[in-house]
DODO-357733 format. One line per 8 residues: number of its first residue (from 1); for each residue y, z, x of C-alpha. Coordinates in Angstrom, 3 decimals. Layout:
<rs>
NUM = Y,Z,X ~ ... .
</rs>
This chain:
<rs>
1 = 94.754,110.956,53.500 ~ 94.916,114.098,55.890 ~ 95.376,113.215,59.707 ~ 92.770,114.180,62.139 ~ 94.520,116.411,64.883 ~ 92.678,116.378,68.227 ~ 92.437,119.599,69.918 ~ 94.307,119.970,73.204 .
9 = 91.282,119.885,75.397 ~ 90.248,116.442,73.958 ~ 93.826,115.097,74.375 ~ 93.535,116.210,78.064 ~ 90.184,114.744,78.432 ~ 91.466,111.288,77.011 ~ 94.119,111.322,79.744 ~ 91.400,112.101,82.330 .
17 = 89.326,109.305,80.989 ~ 92.122,106.755,80.939 ~ 93.183,107.485,84.491 ~ 89.613,107.452,85.668 ~ 88.650,104.271,84.184 ~ 91.606,102.492,85.673 ~ 90.970,104.053,89.149 ~ 88.204,101.795,90.447 .
25 = 87.277,101.050,94.015 ~ 89.902,98.283,94.185 ~ 92.638,100.446,93.022 ~ 91.934,103.039,95.849 ~ 91.679,100.387,98.637 ~ 94.825,98.047,97.670 ~ 97.631,100.680,97.989 ~ 96.714,101.598,101.802 .
33 = 96.986,98.021,102.792 ~ 100.243,97.550,100.877 ~ 101.478,100.689,102.748 ~ 100.439,99.173,105.968 ~ 102.192,95.784,105.282 ~ 105.465,97.432,104.466 ~ 105.587,100.339,106.563 ~ 108.834,102.360,106.560 .
41 = 109.746,100.361,103.286 ~ 106.677,101.408,101.498 ~ 108.610,103.284,98.732 ~ 110.192,99.794,97.841 ~ 106.783,98.126,97.713 ~ 105.541,101.064,95.612 ~ 107.878,100.050,92.902 ~ 106.598,96.616,92.643 .
49 = 103.067,97.825,92.738 ~ 103.495,100.354,90.087 ~ 105.424,97.921,87.533 ~ 102.435,95.515,87.777 ~ 99.575,98.076,88.474 ~ 100.732,100.822,86.157 ~ 103.415,99.985,83.662 ~ 101.989,96.561,82.353 .
57 = 98.303,97.868,82.031 ~ 99.693,100.993,80.154 ~ 101.596,98.692,77.802 ~ 98.510,96.623,77.224 ~ 96.578,99.907,76.101 ~ 99.518,100.708,73.691 ~ 99.334,97.093,72.160 ~ 95.520,97.374,71.822 .
65 = 96.257,100.920,69.983 ~ 98.492,99.178,67.665 ~ 95.671,96.958,66.649 ~ 93.283,100.104,66.337 ~ 91.297,99.018,69.426 ~ 90.540,95.421,68.273 ~ 90.900,92.794,71.070 ~ 90.274,90.096,68.698 .
73 = 93.461,91.215,66.728 ~ 95.369,91.257,69.985 ~ 94.378,87.575,70.644 ~ 94.832,86.661,66.904 ~ 98.229,84.921,67.483 ~ 96.129,82.130,69.407 ~ 94.381,81.413,66.195 ~ 90.888,82.447,65.034 .
81 = 88.916,80.124,67.407 ~ 91.016,80.098,70.457 ~ 91.728,83.987,69.964 ~ 87.997,84.778,70.135 ~ 87.583,82.431,73.149 ~ 90.229,84.127,75.022 ~ 89.038,87.593,73.957 ~ 85.553,86.654,75.218 .
89 = 86.797,85.292,78.268 ~ 88.638,88.555,79.172 ~ 85.422,90.459,78.639 ~ 82.842,88.149,80.208 ~ 84.717,87.987,83.538 ~ 85.366,91.669,83.662 ~ 82.237,92.940,82.075 ~ 79.716,90.542,83.493 .
97 = 80.600,87.783,85.847 ~ 82.835,89.611,88.384 ~ 84.323,93.212,88.216 ~ 81.196,94.807,86.961 ~ 78.829,93.366,89.646 ~ 81.549,94.078,92.078 ~ 81.378,97.706,91.470 ~ 77.914,97.844,92.778 .
105 = 78.460,95.740,95.716 ~ 81.434,97.497,96.768 ~ 80.044,101.102,96.334 ~ 76.992,99.825,98.319 ~ 79.061,98.305,101.206 ~ 81.411,101.294,101.471 ~ 78.763,104.085,100.989 ~ 75.189,103.124,101.475 .
113 = 75.532,100.707,104.479 ~ 77.002,103.640,106.408 ~ 73.561,105.306,106.169 ~ 71.073,102.306,105.792 ~ 70.626,98.939,107.247 ~ 72.389,96.224,105.065 ~ 69.393,94.197,103.726 ~ 68.838,92.253,100.484 .
121 = 66.071,94.866,99.597 ~ 68.330,97.780,100.041 ~ 71.079,96.042,98.013 ~ 68.723,95.325,95.250 ~ 67.182,98.931,95.023 ~ 70.644,100.367,95.124 ~ 72.131,98.031,92.550 ~ 69.090,98.639,90.375 .
129 = 69.529,102.430,90.492 ~ 73.463,102.065,90.129 ~ 73.222,99.807,86.992 ~ 70.323,102.141,85.542 ~ 72.809,105.054,85.759 ~ 75.506,102.822,84.095 ~ 73.094,101.911,81.264 ~ 72.038,105.423,80.433 .
137 = 75.796,106.665,80.697 ~ 76.794,103.841,78.235 ~ 73.871,104.065,75.893 ~ 75.766,106.474,73.684 ~ 79.458,105.220,73.457 ~ 80.332,107.733,71.259 ~ 79.672,110.402,73.897 ~ 81.772,108.749,76.579 .
145 = 84.605,111.090,76.128 ~ 82.394,113.967,77.118 ~ 80.603,111.988,79.899 ~ 83.722,110.626,81.515 ~ 86.488,112.685,80.277 ~ 84.886,116.086,80.870 ~ 82.532,115.409,83.811 ~ 82.968,112.306,85.753 .
153 = 86.853,111.959,85.608 ~ 87.347,115.657,86.868 ~ 84.924,115.115,89.837 ~ 86.641,111.880,90.867 ~ 90.074,113.351,90.721 ~ 88.979,116.348,92.539 ~ 88.062,113.893,95.498 ~ 91.326,112.216,95.092 .
161 = 93.246,115.424,95.213 ~ 91.481,116.346,98.449 ~ 92.517,112.974,100.020 ~ 96.089,113.418,98.499 ~ 96.185,116.799,100.510 ~ 95.212,114.985,103.846 ~ 97.778,112.187,102.858 ~ 100.636,114.681,103.264 .
169 = 99.704,115.171,106.871 ~ 99.978,111.276,107.623 ~ 103.223,110.768,109.532 ~ 105.302,107.638,108.512 ~ 108.120,106.092,110.642 ~ 111.587,107.396,109.414 ~ 112.590,105.524,106.194 ~ 115.477,103.108,106.906 .
177 = 117.835,101.139,104.541 ~ 116.377,97.621,103.834 ~ 118.421,94.599,103.748 ~ 118.319,92.537,100.407 ~ 115.934,90.110,101.835 ~ 113.498,92.783,103.135 ~ 113.787,94.761,99.776 ~ 112.778,91.537,97.901 .
185 = 109.767,90.703,100.227 ~ 108.661,94.257,100.153 ~ 108.966,94.428,96.309 ~ 107.132,91.135,96.029 ~ 104.363,92.378,98.254 ~ 103.721,95.535,96.148 ~ 104.140,93.610,92.942 ~ 101.594,90.812,93.726 .
193 = 98.977,93.358,95.064 ~ 99.358,95.374,91.999 ~ 99.007,92.426,89.828 ~ 95.873,91.323,91.760 ~ 94.097,94.613,90.744 ~ 93.800,92.808,87.416 ~ 94.350,96.102,85.403 ~ 96.576,94.339,82.920 .
201 = 93.473,92.357,81.933 ~ 91.178,95.593,82.416 ~ 93.370,97.652,80.118 ~ 92.093,95.717,77.147 ~ 88.509,96.796,78.003 ~ 89.373,100.253,79.064 ~ 91.795,100.745,76.070 ~ 88.924,99.931,73.742 .
209 = 86.833,102.772,75.200 ~ 89.661,105.406,74.972 ~ 90.448,104.213,71.310 ~ 86.862,104.180,70.268 ~ 86.554,107.612,71.645 ~ 89.493,108.807,69.440 ~ 87.639,107.238,66.470 ~ 84.689,109.027,67.344 .
217 = 86.583,112.363,66.976 ~ 87.714,111.332,63.584 ~ 91.027,109.853,64.304 ~ 91.373,106.698,62.337 ~ 95.073,106.623,61.229 ~ 96.945,103.744,63.043 ~ 100.103,105.998,63.884 ~ 97.639,108.866,65.127 .
225 = 95.823,106.412,67.359 ~ 99.187,105.033,68.765 ~ 100.356,108.716,69.406 ~ 97.386,109.584,71.211 ~ 97.187,106.502,73.242 ~ 100.718,107.014,74.223 ~ 100.056,110.440,75.368 ~ 96.921,109.029,77.378 .
233 = 98.795,106.357,79.076 ~ 101.536,108.673,80.100 ~ 99.313,111.171,81.530 ~ 97.305,108.389,83.146 ~ 100.462,106.631,84.310 ~ 101.912,109.542,86.166 ~ 98.427,110.289,87.784 ~ 98.285,106.675,88.917 .
241 = 101.727,106.576,90.594 ~ 101.232,109.973,92.363 ~ 97.748,108.851,93.753 ~ 99.077,105.396,94.690 ~ 102.116,106.829,96.469 ~ 99.784,108.972,98.469 ~ 97.409,106.106,99.447 ~ 100.328,103.851,100.293 .
249 = 101.729,106.870,102.643 ~ 98.339,106.883,104.447 ~ 98.843,103.012,105.034 ~ 102.292,103.450,106.022 ~ 101.478,105.878,108.426 ~ 97.887,106.081,109.737 ~ 97.399,102.334,108.834 ~ 99.734,101.439,111.784 .
257 = 97.596,103.046,114.438 ~ 95.095,100.275,114.490 ~ 94.040,96.874,113.639 ~ 92.788,97.321,110.220 ~ 92.149,94.366,108.027 ~ 92.010,95.993,104.609 ~ 92.534,99.098,102.863 ~ 88.805,100.330,103.135 .
265 = 88.918,100.250,106.705 ~ 92.068,102.375,106.930 ~ 90.765,104.946,104.238 ~ 87.483,105.179,106.089 ~ 88.991,105.663,109.472 ~ 91.544,108.176,108.058 ~ 88.891,110.237,106.222 ~ 86.561,110.302,109.198 .
273 = 89.538,111.490,111.517 ~ 90.646,114.277,109.193 ~ 87.240,115.371,107.691 ~ 84.858,114.647,110.690 ~ 81.436,113.253,109.916 ~ 81.434,114.823,106.406 ~ 84.218,112.230,105.715 ~ 81.804,109.258,105.682 .
281 = 79.740,111.244,102.850 ~ 82.872,112.144,101.185 ~ 84.008,108.557,101.144 ~ 80.544,107.350,99.687 ~ 80.807,109.963,96.744 ~ 84.375,108.969,96.110 ~ 83.802,105.250,95.753 ~ 80.409,105.807,93.969 .
289 = 82.204,107.870,91.329 ~ 85.236,105.372,91.132 ~ 82.635,102.534,90.667 ~ 80.390,104.284,88.260 ~ 83.092,105.271,85.821 ~ 84.755,101.723,86.021 ~ 81.161,99.982,85.453 ~ 80.570,102.105,82.461 .
297 = 83.826,101.328,80.842 ~ 83.587,97.448,81.532 ~ 79.886,97.141,80.290 ~ 80.330,99.392,77.272 ~ 83.383,97.486,76.199 ~ 81.871,94.137,76.714 ~ 78.720,95.074,74.736 ~ 80.980,96.561,71.957 .
305 = 83.136,93.295,71.502 ~ 80.007,91.160,71.508 ~ 78.534,93.378,69.061 ~ 81.482,93.234,66.844 ~ 81.588,89.403,67.161 ~ 77.855,88.723,66.684 ~ 76.576,91.637,64.518 ~ 73.773,92.255,66.981 .
313 = 73.045,95.974,67.806 ~ 75.173,97.640,70.693 ~ 71.996,99.038,72.043 ~ 70.364,95.585,72.229 ~ 73.554,93.907,74.045 ~ 74.338,96.729,76.513 ~ 71.159,96.254,78.571 ~ 71.701,92.438,78.574 .
321 = 75.237,93.011,79.847 ~ 74.089,95.637,82.564 ~ 71.048,93.309,83.526 ~ 73.367,90.338,83.967 ~ 75.649,92.320,85.981 ~ 72.688,93.622,88.190 ~ 71.466,90.162,88.678 ~ 74.827,88.450,89.719 .
329 = 75.402,91.570,92.019 ~ 72.271,90.592,93.888 ~ 71.920,86.799,93.795 ~ 75.110,85.391,92.460 ~ 78.224,87.259,93.253 ~ 79.014,85.559,96.507 ~ 78.739,82.112,95.227 ~ 80.479,83.015,92.018 .
337 = 83.603,84.469,93.833 ~ 84.722,81.132,94.534 ~ 84.686,80.263,90.753 ~ 85.734,83.700,89.602 ~ 88.715,84.162,91.426 ~ 90.353,80.955,90.440 ~ 89.232,81.541,86.779 ~ 90.783,85.219,86.862 .
345 = 93.920,83.852,88.271 ~ 94.183,81.752,85.158 ~ 93.119,84.262,82.664 ~ 95.309,87.091,83.990 ~ 98.718,85.216,83.395 ~ 97.619,84.512,79.869 ~ 96.611,88.056,79.252 ~ 99.898,89.240,80.831 .
353 = 101.964,86.834,78.672 ~ 100.001,87.894,75.527 ~ 100.613,91.735,76.149 ~ 104.323,91.414,76.958 ~ 105.189,89.165,74.129 ~ 103.295,91.567,71.758 ~ 104.989,94.744,73.130 ~ 108.466,92.827,72.566 .
361 = 107.423,92.230,69.133 ~ 107.684,88.427,69.629 ~ 107.276,86.277,66.357 ~ 103.515,85.897,66.019 ~ 103.896,82.090,65.678 ~ 105.947,81.997,68.732 ~ 103.125,83.619,71.052 ~ 100.497,80.941,71.313 .
369 = 102.457,78.155,73.024 ~ 103.794,80.541,75.879 ~ 100.230,81.628,76.638 ~ 99.049,78.062,76.746 ~ 102.012,77.313,78.935 ~ 100.909,80.096,81.327 ~ 97.249,78.846,81.468 ~ 98.495,75.243,82.251 .
377 = 100.828,76.245,85.070 ~ 98.514,78.973,86.560 ~ 95.663,76.338,86.408 ~ 97.811,74.079,88.652 ~ 98.311,76.893,91.137 ~ 94.959,78.467,91.276 ~ 92.594,75.500,90.507 ~ 94.156,72.037,90.834 .
385 = 96.278,72.657,93.884 ~ 93.582,74.176,96.228 ~ 91.532,71.064,95.178 ~ 94.308,68.831,96.673 ~ 96.092,67.823,93.547 ~ 99.894,68.359,94.330 ~ 102.879,67.518,92.239 ~ 106.318,68.093,94.191 .
393 = 108.291,69.244,91.344 ~ 105.732,71.849,90.429 ~ 105.723,73.061,93.919 ~ 109.300,73.693,93.854 ~ 109.107,76.095,90.940 ~ 110.550,79.563,91.685 ~ 107.880,82.202,92.653 ~ 105.236,79.407,93.297 .
401 = 104.986,80.611,96.944 ~ 103.636,83.893,95.604 ~ 101.342,82.378,92.967 ~ 103.748,83.256,90.102 ~ 104.930,79.652,89.416 ~ 103.685,79.958,85.828 ~ 106.435,82.742,85.120 ~ 109.533,80.631,84.697 .
409 = 108.059,78.098,82.342 ~ 106.364,80.594,80.316 ~ 109.534,82.579,79.816 ~ 111.489,79.379,79.029 ~ 108.782,78.382,76.315 ~ 109.007,81.855,74.746 ~ 112.863,81.919,74.719 ~ 113.074,78.407,73.194 .
417 = 110.684,79.273,70.426 ~ 112.487,82.338,69.751 ~ 115.882,80.490,69.590 ~ 114.385,77.972,67.356 ~ 112.961,80.694,65.054 ~ 116.453,82.417,64.764 ~ 118.121,79.048,64.134 ~ 115.661,78.320,61.317 .
425 = 116.206,81.601,59.891 ~ 119.993,81.211,59.822 ~ 119.483,77.614,57.981 ~ 117.150,79.268,55.499 ~ 119.745,82.052,54.823 ~ 122.426,79.640,54.584 ~ 120.820,77.454,52.036 ~ 120.725,80.525,49.793 .
</rs>
């Protein structure tokens, strides 16, 4: 079979699409606060942030590409039933219950509220228009490469380039050598904030959009899909690292000049100071573009997965997914945050474990148990402990203080199964 070769313009568009999908509002406002937290050590924190916020998500896209864009195949080591449950939970929390509704509320609060009073009616009108646009853009998934890769992504990146230019003017305290303790703390701060972007989880949704766009261009060969996926994530990864460094520099410099509580406040004040009153409109446009692209990716991927699982038409499921996101953004998001954040704190470790073991070519039968171990220990940290259920031994696990107490037990479970597998193979070979 002759392999389909994509023209250079489509390869570049895929890279732009991948980059734009990952750069949601949260990814724009996290780095400045990390920069403010770590000050003159921001380059150290950027290493941790980029490992968890760039490297892991890009690896997740590659894992998905190896399965030709099928998230059910990625979750297959969990078994048919639990694999479907895990994949469904990934997509539901991102595409319906949490991330997708948040795109509307964040863009509303960071944009519209600057010009209109914050009222339930205004939020309802705005989110209705916002999700109507998302629905129209996602209605034809085969055209998303043209819509996002050729139009929305370049517009978003043009705005970010303007911001990056002004970032070079932000003064930072002279970089100084950090002690071992300071280096570990700043690295940990960066890693945890990159991890909390949930991009490793998001990669399974965004990766589906990118890979389906390749298929829409006639690329169906597994090796070709992997090749173009690697090219796209390399392009996107370099872009993300550069943008994150610029945003952290703003936080490390300008962020020290005021009592800012979050990255959004830092960026808003920085843009207004450097661009005048036009900065407010600039910020609104930037965040709107960031949120729209992310929302289109999340809702389209969710509708695609459930169409694949149920056999129902994508065009029937898409308005249901978009409509549910609209309702939650207006009447349920605040109440659901209390449930969603702990749930995501359980789902993200499971996804991270699944992706890392897959990329390391772990034996398929030795993946399910470590994933379950990550779920059990992260459930203790994120759900049981806040409810008052405490186990002293579990509290003493390394990294528990930074909500990563699941890492060591999960790694041990994976290594023990691998050693057992190698020992069994030796026994079989010896018996021959």
